[in-house]
N, C-alpha and C positions, 0 to 999 in steps of 0.2 A: 547549899548553893554558893554561899560566900567563899567557902574553902575552894570550891571548884573554880570560881572566877580567879581567885588568887593564884591557884596552881596553873591555870591557863596563862595568866599574865607572866608568871615566873618562867614557864616553859618558853614562851615567845621571847622573853628577855634573854634566856639562855641560848636560844637559837641565834639571836642577833650577836651575842658575845662570841659564840662559836664561829659564826660567819666572819667576824672581824679577826679572830685569832687564826683562822685558816686563810686569810687573805695574804697575798704576796706582800702587800705594804707592811702588814704587821710582822710577818716573818722576817722581812728585810730589816725592819726596825729592831727587832729582838736580836738578830744576828749582829747588827752594828753595836747595839747596847752591850752585848757580851764582849765583843772585841774591844770596845772602849773601856769597859771595866777592867780588862786585863792589861791595859796600857797604863803604866805607872805614871807617866808624865801627865796624861789627861786626868787621871784620878786625883793626883796631887793638886793640879790646877783647879779642878772642880771643888775639891775640899776647901781650898783657900777662898774661892769665890763664896761658898756657902757660909764660911766663918765670917767673912767680911759683910755679907748681906745681913746676917744676924746682928753684927756689931753696929752696922749703920742704922738698922731699925731701932736698936736699943738706944743709941745716942740721939736719934731723932725724937724718940719718945721723951727723952730727958731735955729736949731742945738744946742739944749740944752740937757743935760743929762736926760735920762729917766730911769736909773737903778732902782731907788727906786720905781718909778711908776710901772715898769715892774714886780718887786717883788710882790707888792700889787696885781696887775692884776693877776699874776699867782696864788697867794694865793686864791683869790676869785674863779678862775676857778677850782682850786683843790677842793675847798669846794663844788662847784656845781657838780663836777664829782663824789662826794660821795653820791649824792642823786639819787636813782634809777629812779625816775620819770623824772628827767632832762636827765639822760643818755639815757633812752628809747626814750624820745622826740628827742634828737639829732640824735639818730640812725634812727628814722623814717624820720626826716628831710633830712638826708643825702641820704636815699633811694629815697625819692621824688625828690631831686635835681638831682640825677643820672638819674631818669626817664625823668625829664625835659630836661636834657642835651642830652639824647639819642634822644628825639623827635626833639630837635633843630638841632642836627647833621644830622638826616635823612631828615629834611626839607631843610637844607642847601645843602646837597648832591643832593637831588632831583632837586632843582633849578639850581645848578651848572651843572648837566648833561643836564638839559633842555635848558639852555642858552649857553652852550659851545659846 
């Protein structure tokens, strides 16, 4: 019985994942992601942002000043935000994240009602 329940749950989860992957929003997101990955300027800026994020976290953990790093970080973000492809990608990403959070909240609420 337990294995059946687990398999049923996994099947439903897979159905949801497939629904998301087949949605226009997800396909648009992946299309933009691939275009962005092929854009050297965007890739370079994103890499610089990631490196700076890690360095900022490291310095903060050591209680060191991060002011200069934060200025550079913001500068790269500002540059990224001038690129329409990047901006559109971020907007799609935020919409998908909202969808995922809604699904998670609904599942959490369902189980909360079921178990309480």
